[in-house]
N, C-alpha and C positions, 0 to 999 in steps of 0.2 A: 499736899494739895485741899486746897477751901474747896468745903463743901456749897453747893447752890441750892438756894432754898426752895422747899417743894413748888410748883405752881397747883392751881386749881384743879382736882381730878388728876392730880398725874398717880399718887396709890393707889388708884383703882387700874389704872393703864400696864404699871410694870408688878411684879410680883417680885417676893426676897425670896432665894432658894427655900426649901421647905415647905413655902404656902401652896394654897389652890390654887392652879389660876379659877380666874373669875368666867364663870361658867357663860357662850354666847346664847341668848336664846331667841332659836330660830322659828319656835312656833310664833313669837309676840312679832318677832320682826314681819313675816309672812301676813302676818293678820294688817299689820298698821300698813306694808305696802297695798295690801288692799283697798283698804278705804279708802288711801290717799287716791289711789289711779282712778278707784269711782267717784271720790270727790272734783279729780280733775275730768274727768271723763263728764260728767254732771254739770259742773261749771261752763267745759264748752258748749255743750249741748246748748245750756240753760240765752248762753251769751249770741251764739248763732243760730238761734231761734228768736229769739230777741232782732239781731237784726232782720231776718228774712221774713219777717209778719210784721215789721213795727216801722223798719230805715227803710232807704235806697240804698248804703252802704256799709260795706263791711270795715269797721277798724282793727287793724292788725293790735297798736295797744290794747285795745279793751279786751280782744278774744286772749292774746298771750296774758293779761294782768286775772282773767277771771279763769281762767286756769291753773295757774300758781296759786291766786287765793283758794281757789275747790281744792288743789292739792293738799294749802296746810291746815283747809279743813278738815278735809276727808282724816287728817295724821290726828287733828285732835278729838276728833269723834271716837275714831280708832282706839285709840290708846284710855280714851276714855271709858268703853266699850269694851276693853282687851279685862277676860279675868282669866287668871291662873287656874287651870282648874287641876294643874297635877299634888295639889294638896287633897280632891276629892276623891 
């Protein structure tokens, strides 16, 4: 049987017999989720505040896009601010 080429990142997902599996970092995941949700809430608050105080209508597309943008900005800030404290 012909061996298929490996896809990028495939060596991280699958382990060979005798290798230690890659450990899932639960602390980093919860840290990033926390910052992502904070960013999403901040984006929603800013867009709703803008619509309430400066305009007379609420654009659903802008509200959703500000929440999504806030989520990704929060994720980026969280991944930049995360520090692995297990080495300390």
